[in-house]
C-alpha positions as CSV (number, residue, x, y, z in Angstrom):
1,M,151.3,50.0,160.5
2,A,153.5,52.9,159.4
3,T,156.2,54.3,161.5
4,V,156.5,57.9,162.5
5,S,159.6,58.4,160.5
6,H,157.9,57.0,157.4
7,E,155.0,59.4,157.8
8,I,157.4,62.4,158.2
9,E,159.2,61.3,155.1
10,K,155.9,61.2,153.1
11,I,155.2,64.8,154.2
12,F,158.6,66.0,153.0
13,Q,158.4,64.0,149.8
14,S,155.1,65.6,149.0
15,Q,156.6,69.1,149.5
16,R,159.6,68.3,147.3
17,D,157.2,67.0,144.6
18,R,155.2,70.2,144.7
19,L,158.2,72.4,144.5
20,R,159.6,70.3,141.6
21,N,156.2,70.4,139.8
22,A,156.0,74.2,140.2
23,D,159.5,74.8,139.0
24,D,160.0,72.1,136.4
25,P,156.6,70.9,135.2
26,H,158.1,69.5,132.0
27,M,159.5,66.6,134.1
28,M,156.1,65.4,135.1
29,R,154.4,62.4,133.5
30,P,152.3,62.4,131.4
31,K,154.0,65.1,129.5
32,K,151.9,68.3,129.2
33,D,152.5,71.8,128.1
34,Y,152.7,73.3,131.6
35,K,155.1,76.2,132.2
36,P,156.8,77.0,135.4
37,L,154.5,78.8,137.8
38,K,155.1,82.3,138.9
39,G,153.7,84.8,141.4
40,V,150.2,84.2,142.7
41,A,149.8,80.9,140.7
42,R,152.9,79.4,142.4
43,Q,151.7,80.5,145.8
44,L,148.3,79.0,145.4
45,Y,149.7,75.7,144.1
46,L,152.3,75.4,146.9
47,E,149.7,76.2,149.6
48,K,147.5,73.3,148.1
49,R,144.6,75.7,147.3
50,V,144.5,74.8,143.6
51,K,145.7,71.9,141.3
52,L,148.6,72.5,139.0
53,S,146.4,72.4,135.9
54,R,144.2,75.2,137.2
55,A,146.8,77.4,139.0
56,N,147.3,79.9,136.2
57,I,143.6,80.1,135.3
58,V,142.6,80.8,138.9
59,A,145.4,83.3,139.4
60,N,144.6,85.2,136.2
61,S,140.8,85.3,136.8
62,G,141.0,87.4,140.0
63,L,139.8,84.6,142.2
64,G,143.4,83.9,143.0
65,L,143.7,87.1,144.9
66,A,140.8,86.1,147.1
67,F,142.7,83.0,148.2
68,T,145.9,84.7,148.9
69,K,146.9,86.0,152.3
70,V,147.8,89.6,152.5
71,S,150.9,90.1,154.5
72,T,150.7,93.1,156.7
73,Q,153.8,94.8,157.9
74,P,153.6,96.4,161.3
75,E,153.9,100.1,161.3
76,K,157.4,101.3,162.1
77,K,157.5,103.3,165.2
78,K,158.8,106.8,164.5
79,E,161.9,107.3,166.4
80,S,162.6,110.9,167.2
81,N,166.1,111.9,167.9
82,D,165.0,115.1,169.6
83,E,166.4,115.5,173.0
84,K,164.2,116.4,175.9
85,T,164.8,120.0,176.9
């Protein structure tokens, strides 16, 4: 039976491994010709939507944009400095 602290450590280790793989894929075994991920490919891989080997392919195909979340910024309220007359 695993302890709670062990389960939490596994989650953080998995996140650290994903970040390292995205930034430094040359450190992975077996050695492959992966390049560091950028942009949409990195986002998709870190969100666990695609595997490392398919991240660039999916991102460049246009399907990657379908998986990404569009961040919407709330409209800024217009502040008028006009004084009431």
